[in-house]
C-alpha positions as CSV (number, residue, x, y, z in Angstrom):
1,M,-9.0,-6.1,12.3
2,D,-5.2,-6.4,12.5
3,V,-4.0,-7.7,9.1
4,T,-0.7,-9.6,8.5
5,K,0.4,-12.1,5.8
6,D,-1.3,-14.8,7.8
7,N,-4.9,-13.4,7.4
8,F,-4.4,-11.0,4.4
9,E,-6.3,-13.1,1.9
10,K,-9.3,-13.4,4.2
11,A,-9.2,-9.7,5.1
12,L,-9.0,-8.7,1.4
13,K,-12.2,-10.6,0.7
14,E,-13.8,-8.9,3.8
15,F,-12.5,-5.5,2.6
16,E,-13.8,-6.0,-1.0
17,A,-17.2,-6.8,0.2
18,A,-17.3,-3.9,2.8
19,I,-16.2,-1.2,0.5
20,A,-18.8,-1.8,-2.0
21,E,-21.6,-1.0,0.6
22,S,-19.6,1.6,2.5
23,D,-20.4,5.4,2.2
24,F,-16.8,6.6,2.9
25,A,-13.3,5.5,3.9
26,A,-11.1,7.1,6.4
27,I,-7.2,6.6,6.2
28,D,-4.2,6.9,8.3
29,M,-0.4,5.9,8.0
30,E,2.5,5.3,10.1
31,M,5.9,6.0,8.4
32,T,9.6,5.5,9.0
33,G,10.2,9.3,9.0
34,L,8.7,12.6,8.0
35,Y,11.4,15.1,7.0
36,E,15.2,14.6,6.4
37,S,16.2,17.9,8.1
38,K,15.0,21.3,9.0
39,E,15.9,22.5,5.6
40,H,13.4,20.1,4.0
41,Q,10.5,20.7,6.5
42,P,7.4,22.6,5.2
43,S,7.6,26.4,5.7
44,H,5.0,29.0,5.8
45,L,6.8,30.8,3.0
46,D,6.6,27.9,0.7
47,T,4.8,28.2,-2.7
48,L,2.6,25.3,-3.7
49,D,5.3,23.9,-6.0
50,E,7.9,24.2,-3.3
51,R,5.7,22.5,-0.8
52,Y,5.0,19.6,-3.3
53,A,8.7,19.2,-4.0
54,K,9.4,18.9,-0.1
55,L,6.6,16.4,0.4
56,K,7.7,14.4,-2.8
57,R,11.3,14.3,-1.4
58,S,10.0,12.9,2.0
59,V,7.7,10.3,0.5
60,E,10.5,9.0,-1.8
61,L,12.9,8.7,1.1
62,Y,10.8,7.2,3.9
63,G,8.8,4.1,4.0
64,V,5.3,3.1,5.2
65,I,4.9,0.6,8.0
66,Q,1.1,0.6,8.7
67,V,-1.9,1.6,6.8
68,G,-5.2,2.1,8.5
69,I,-8.5,2.0,6.5
70,C,-11.8,2.4,8.2
71,L,-14.9,1.8,6.2
72,F,-18.1,3.7,7.4
73,T,-21.6,2.6,6.3
74,W,-24.8,4.4,7.2
75,T,-27.4,1.8,8.6
76,A,-30.9,3.2,8.8
77,N,-33.1,2.0,11.8
78,G,-36.5,2.8,10.0
79,T,-37.4,5.6,12.2
80,G,-37.2,8.4,9.7
81,D,-34.7,10.3,7.6
82,T,-32.2,10.8,10.4
83,G,-32.8,7.6,12.3
84,G,-29.8,5.2,12.2
85,Y,-26.1,4.9,12.8
86,Y,-22.7,4.6,11.1
87,E,-21.2,1.2,11.3
88,A,-17.4,1.2,11.2
89,R,-15.0,-1.6,10.0
90,P,-11.4,-0.6,10.9
91,F,-8.6,-2.4,9.1
92,N,-5.1,-2.1,10.4
93,F,-2.7,-3.3,7.6
94,N,0.9,-4.1,8.6
95,V,2.9,-3.7,5.4
96,F,6.4,-4.5,4.4
97,P,7.9,-4.4,0.9
98,G,8.7,-7.8,-0.5
99,S,12.2,-8.7,-1.5
100,S,11.3,-10.9,-4.6
101,A,8.5,-11.5,-7.1
102,G,8.3,-14.4,-9.5
103,G,11.9,-15.3,-8.8
104,I,13.3,-11.8,-9.4
105,A,14.7,-9.7,-6.7
106,V,12.8,-6.4,-5.9
107,D,14.7,-5.2,-2.9
108,T,13.3,-1.9,-1.7
109,H,15.4,0.8,-0.1
110,F,13.9,3.3,2.3
111,G,15.2,5.6,5.0
112,C,14.4,5.5,8.8
113,K,14.6,8.3,11.3
114,S,15.6,7.4,14.8
115,S,13.0,9.8,16.3
116,A,10.3,8.1,14.4
117,F,11.3,4.7,15.6
118,E,11.5,5.9,19.2
119,F,8.1,7.4,18.9
120,L,6.7,4.1,17.5
121,A,8.5,2.1,20.2
122,R,6.9,4.4,23.0
123,N,3.5,3.6,21.4
124,A,4.2,-0.3,21.7
125,F,4.8,-0.8,18.0
126,D,5.8,-4.4,17.2
127,F,8.8,-4.2,14.9
128,N,9.2,-7.9,14.6
129,K,5.7,-8.3,13.4
130,W,6.2,-5.5,10.8
131,V,9.2,-7.3,9.1
132,Y,8.3,-10.9,9.5
133,Q,4.6,-10.7,9.1
134,G,4.0,-7.5,7.1
135,V,1.9,-7.7,3.9
136,P,4.2,-7.2,0.8
137,Y,3.3,-4.7,-1.8
138,L,4.4,-4.1,-5.4
139,R,2.9,-1.5,-7.8
140,T,1.0,-2.5,-10.9
141,E,3.6,-1.2,-13.3
142,D,6.5,-2.8,-11.4
143,A,4.6,-6.1,-11.2
144,E,3.9,-6.0,-15.0
145,R,7.5,-5.2,-15.8
146,I,8.8,-8.1,-13.6
147,R,6.3,-10.4,-15.3
148,K,7.4,-9.5,-18.8
149,E,11.1,-9.9,-17.9
150,R,10.5,-13.3,-16.4
151,M,8.1,-14.4,-19.2
152,A,10.9,-13.5,-21.7
153,M,13.3,-15.7,-19.8
154,L,10.7,-18.6,-19.8
155,T,9.5,-18.6,-23.2
156,S,12.4,-17.3,-25.5
157,R,15.7,-18.6,-26.3
158,Q,18.1,-16.4,-24.5
159,R,21.3,-14.8,-26.0
160,K,24.2,-16.4,-24.5
161,M,25.6,-14.5,-21.6
162,D,29.3,-13.5,-21.6
163,A,30.6,-14.7,-18.3
164,D,33.0,-12.5,-16.4
165,D,36.7,-13.4,-16.0
166,R,36.2,-15.1,-12.7
167,H,33.4,-17.5,-13.9
168,R,34.9,-18.5,-17.3
169,G,36.4,-21.6,-15.7
170,F,33.1,-22.4,-14.2
171,V,31.2,-22.1,-17.4
172,R,33.7,-24.2,-19.2
173,D,33.4,-27.0,-16.6
174,F,29.6,-26.9,-16.7
175,E,29.4,-27.1,-20.5
176,L,31.6,-30.1,-20.3
177,A,29.4,-31.8,-17.7
178,L,26.3,-30.8,-19.5
179,G,27.6,-32.3,-22.9
180,A,28.4,-35.6,-21.0
181,F,24.9,-35.5,-19.5
182,V,23.2,-35.1,-22.8
183,E,25.0,-38.1,-24.3
184,S,24.4,-40.3,-21.2
185,G,21.3,-42.2,-20.3
186,E,20.9,-40.2,-17.0
187,Q,17.7,-38.2,-16.7
188,V,18.7,-35.6,-14.0
189,L,22.0,-33.8,-13.5
190,R,22.5,-32.0,-10.2
191,Y,25.2,-29.2,-10.5
192,E,26.2,-27.4,-7.3
193,T,26.4,-23.6,-7.4
194,G,28.2,-21.2,-5.1
195,N,26.1,-17.9,-5.9
196,S,23.1,-16.5,-7.8
197,Y,25.4,-15.4,-10.7
198,Q,26.4,-19.0,-11.4
199,R,22.8,-20.1,-11.2
200,K,22.0,-17.4,-13.7
201,L,24.7,-18.7,-16.0
202,I,23.4,-22.3,-15.8
203,H,19.8,-21.3,-16.6
204,N,21.1,-19.2,-19.5
205,I,23.2,-22.1,-21.0
206,V,20.5,-24.8,-20.6
207,S,17.8,-22.5,-22.2
208,S,19.4,-23.0,-25.5
209,H,18.5,-26.7,-25.4
210,D,15.0,-27.5,-26.4
211,T,14.7,-30.8,-24.5
212,L,16.4,-29.7,-21.3
213,G,14.9,-27.9,-18.4
214,T,16.1,-26.5,-15.0
215,R,14.8,-26.6,-11.5
216,G,16.3,-24.5,-8.7
217,R,17.2,-26.3,-5.5
218,S,18.6,-24.9,-2.2
219,D,22.1,-26.1,-2.9
220,C,22.2,-26.8,-6.6
221,I,20.4,-26.5,-10.0
222,E,18.7,-29.7,-11.4
223,I,18.9,-30.1,-15.2
224,F,16.5,-32.6,-16.4
225,K,15.6,-34.2,-19.8
226,G,12.2,-34.3,-21.5
227,S,10.3,-34.3,-24.8
228,H,9.1,-31.1,-26.5
229,S,5.6,-31.7,-25.1
230,A,7.0,-32.4,-21.7
231,M,9.1,-29.1,-21.9
232,A,6.0,-27.2,-23.0
233,K,4.1,-28.5,-19.9
234,H,7.0,-27.5,-17.8
235,T,7.1,-24.0,-19.1
236,A,3.3,-23.7,-18.7
237,H,3.7,-24.7,-15.1
238,K,6.4,-22.2,-14.6
239,I,4.4,-19.4,-16.2
240,K,1.3,-20.3,-13.9
241,T,3.7,-20.1,-10.9
242,L,5.1,-16.9,-12.0
243,N,1.7,-15.2,-12.3
244,Q,0.8,-16.5,-8.8
245,N,4.1,-15.2,-7.4
246,V,3.6,-11.8,-8.9
247,K,0.1,-11.5,-7.8
248,H,1.2,-12.6,-4.2
249,A,4.0,-9.8,-4.4
250,R,1.4,-7.1,-5.3
251,G,-0.2,-7.9,-1.9
252,F,-1.5,-4.7,-0.2
253,C,-1.6,-2.8,-3.6
254,A,-4.7,-4.9,-4.3
255,V,-6.5,-3.0,-1.4
256,I,-5.6,0.4,-2.7
257,D,-6.7,-0.8,-6.2
258,M,-10.2,-1.6,-4.6
259,L,-10.2,1.8,-2.7
260,S,-9.4,3.7,-6.0
261,A,-11.9,1.8,-8.0
262,A,-14.8,2.3,-5.5
263,R,-14.6,6.0,-6.0
264,K,-15.8,6.7,-2.5
265,P,-14.9,9.7,-0.5
266,V,-11.6,9.2,1.4
267,V,-11.3,11.1,4.7
268,G,-8.0,11.9,6.4
269,H,-6.5,14.3,9.1
270,N,-3.8,16.6,7.9
271,M,-3.6,14.0,5.1
272,L,-1.2,15.3,2.5
273,L,1.6,12.9,3.3
274,D,-0.8,10.1,3.5
275,V,-2.1,10.8,0.2
276,L,1.3,11.1,-1.5
277,H,2.5,8.0,0.2
278,A,-0.5,6.0,-1.1
279,F,0.1,7.3,-4.5
280,S,3.7,6.6,-4.6
281,K,4.1,3.4,-2.7
282,F,0.9,1.6,-4.0
283,Y,-0.1,3.3,-7.3
284,R,2.7,4.8,-9.4
285,P,5.7,7.0,-8.9
286,L,5.0,10.6,-8.1
287,P,5.2,12.9,-11.1
288,A,8.0,15.5,-11.3
289,G,5.7,18.5,-11.1
290,R,2.7,19.4,-8.9
291,E,0.2,20.1,-11.7
292,E,0.7,16.7,-13.2
293,F,0.3,15.1,-9.8
294,E,-3.0,16.9,-9.3
295,R,-4.2,15.5,-12.7
296,A,-3.2,11.9,-11.8
297,L,-4.5,12.1,-8.3
298,A,-8.1,13.0,-9.7
299,Q,-7.9,9.6,-11.4
300,F,-6.6,7.9,-8.3
301,L,-8.6,9.2,-5.4
302,P,-11.1,11.7,-6.8
303,V,-12.9,12.8,-3.6
304,L,-10.7,13.7,-0.6
305,I,-11.8,15.3,2.7
306,D,-9.3,16.7,5.3
307,T,-10.7,17.0,8.8
308,K,-7.8,19.3,9.8
309,F,-9.1,21.7,7.0
310,I,-12.7,21.4,8.3
311,I,-11.5,22.5,11.8
312,E,-9.1,25.2,10.7
313,S,-11.6,26.8,8.2
314,T,-14.5,26.7,10.6
315,P,-14.0,29.3,13.2
316,A,-16.9,28.1,15.4
317,I,-15.3,24.6,15.6
318,K,-11.8,25.9,16.2
319,D,-12.9,28.3,18.9
320,R,-14.9,25.7,20.6
321,Y,-12.2,23.1,21.0
322,G,-9.2,25.4,20.8
323,T,-7.2,22.7,18.7
324,S,-7.1,21.0,15.5
325,S,-4.9,18.1,16.6
326,L,-6.6,14.7,16.2
327,D,-5.0,13.4,19.5
328,E,-6.7,16.2,21.4
329,I,-10.1,16.9,19.5
330,A,-11.0,13.2,18.8
331,P,-11.4,12.3,22.5
332,M,-13.4,15.5,23.2
333,L,-15.7,14.8,20.3
334,E,-16.1,11.1,21.5
335,R,-17.1,12.3,24.9
336,E,-19.8,14.5,23.4
337,A,-21.2,11.7,21.3
338,G,-23.8,10.9,23.8
339,C,-25.2,14.4,23.5
340,G,-27.1,14.0,20.2
341,L,-24.2,13.6,17.8
342,A,-24.4,10.8,15.1
343,P,-24.0,7.3,16.8
344,I,-21.1,5.1,15.6
345,R,-20.9,1.4,16.2
346,L,-18.2,-1.0,15.3
347,H,-19.3,-3.9,13.2
348,P,-19.6,-7.1,15.4
349,R,-16.7,-8.8,13.6
350,F,-14.4,-5.9,14.3
351,M,-15.0,-5.4,17.8
352,R,-12.5,-7.9,19.2
353,N,-9.8,-6.5,17.1
354,A,-10.5,-2.9,17.8
355,T,-7.9,-1.1,20.1
356,R,-7.9,2.3,21.8
357,T,-4.3,3.1,21.0
358,M,-3.6,6.3,19.2
359,H,-0.9,6.0,16.6
360,E,-1.9,2.5,15.5
361,A,-3.0,3.2,12.0
362,G,-6.3,1.4,12.1
363,Y,-7.4,3.0,15.3
364,D,-6.4,6.5,14.1
365,A,-8.3,5.9,10.9
366,Y,-11.4,5.0,12.8
367,M,-11.1,8.1,15.0
368,T,-10.5,10.3,12.0
369,G,-13.7,9.0,10.3
370,A,-15.6,9.2,13.6
371,S,-14.4,12.9,14.2
372,F,-15.4,13.6,10.6
373,I,-18.9,12.6,11.2
374,R,-19.3,14.5,14.5
375,L,-17.6,17.6,13.0
376,L,-20.1,17.7,10.3
377,K,-23.0,17.3,12.8
378,L,-21.6,20.2,14.8
379,D,-21.4,22.3,11.6
380,G,-25.1,22.0,10.7
381,G,-25.6,18.3,10.0
382,V,-25.8,16.2,7.0
383,S,-29.2,14.8,5.7
384,R,-28.8,10.9,5.6
385,A,-32.1,10.0,4.0
386,A,-31.9,6.7,2.2
387,E,-32.4,8.4,-1.2
388,Q,-29.5,10.7,-0.5
389,S,-27.0,7.9,0.3
390,S,-24.3,9.4,-2.0
391,E,-24.6,12.8,-0.5
392,L,-22.2,12.2,2.4
393,V,-20.2,15.5,2.7
394,L,-20.6,19.3,2.5
395,Y,-19.2,20.2,-0.8
396,R,-17.1,23.1,0.4
397,Y,-14.7,20.8,2.2
398,I,-14.0,18.4,-1.0
399,N,-10.5,18.1,-2.3
400,K,-9.2,20.9,0.0
401,L,-6.3,19.6,1.9
402,H,-4.8,21.6,4.9
403,L,-1.8,23.5,3.9
404,S,-0.3,26.5,5.7
405,T,1.8,28.7,3.4
406,A,2.3,32.3,2.7
407,G,-0.2,32.2,-0.1
408,A,-2.7,29.6,0.9
409,K,-4.3,27.9,3.9
410,F,-5.3,24.9,1.7
411,W,-4.4,23.0,-1.4
412,A,-7.3,22.6,-3.8
413,V,-5.9,19.4,-5.3
414,A,-8.7,19.2,-7.9
415,S,-9.8,22.7,-8.6
């Protein structure tokens, strides 16, 4: 299912219902870049702390443009403990950070690497859809900070702003016009403004009057009169609108909230950057140090499985396929799927939207989850009896993310 602003609310309800009954989720992301320079790329000589610092720098510099989440659910067919299939629901979320929330600007800065954009263009990525139809996102703590700031502006009398030198004449003229309006029998004053700073000054000045309110228009500010009760209703309406706007601005973060709350295993392929981006963009800022991040990650996504680690740590699988690249091994596993490996079917509502394009996040997430299932069958199988519905993975793979350094082949993120 390809998800944009237009169908996000519908997709969110579908996702909420599907994740409740799913057995695990597979994730993948497309980004605006990976590493700033060779100096900042991972090295085999990195310590864990040095690797975390490099990954943190990358995540804080570059943006996320697509998030793929594929939910897999075991469906028994009534023919015994192993009879059944995995049903897959792939979601391809196009995400783009919003520029405002609740009337407050929240412009986001992120870097882009030309090679990353060339790679996306070669894989038919739609940049216009990303910018114009991407689902916005705003982390919980940022949304709450904005809501509190705006609430303070709406519900408390503000201290008078000191206008800068260029706008003192503007303030003087407006205060004269406002005084005349208060004494007149007119109910509405429309005052033209030339920039956002002038609008802010007007809102600030009018807030000191108990029976005056403001409404923003495209080319002016409307100042209107009302009783104390009318002003209270007006403020209540503004608060309701604010809460709706902030909720809308949170956007895709609601999906990640559901993923985190579900406490289901999350599978990825070479997933360190995916995990750090999910944490940083949709949860909260990355901690300064690795150990603090590990503690926070255990609360955010407690069960992680990296298919790259499964392949690299299982010689029989690595020798059989000669690669741990998802692009290469996923098609081979898929071709072998008819030879007794666990069957995987797309949910009927997701078949029309499914594509077979690598490097679309939704499809890559689907292939990651499907490869995970097939790899475990190769490695000896997983019992899927109904009474064992929570026992999805072999425990030796949990929370060990692929990592190649001088001192470790994996990062035990919750050891």
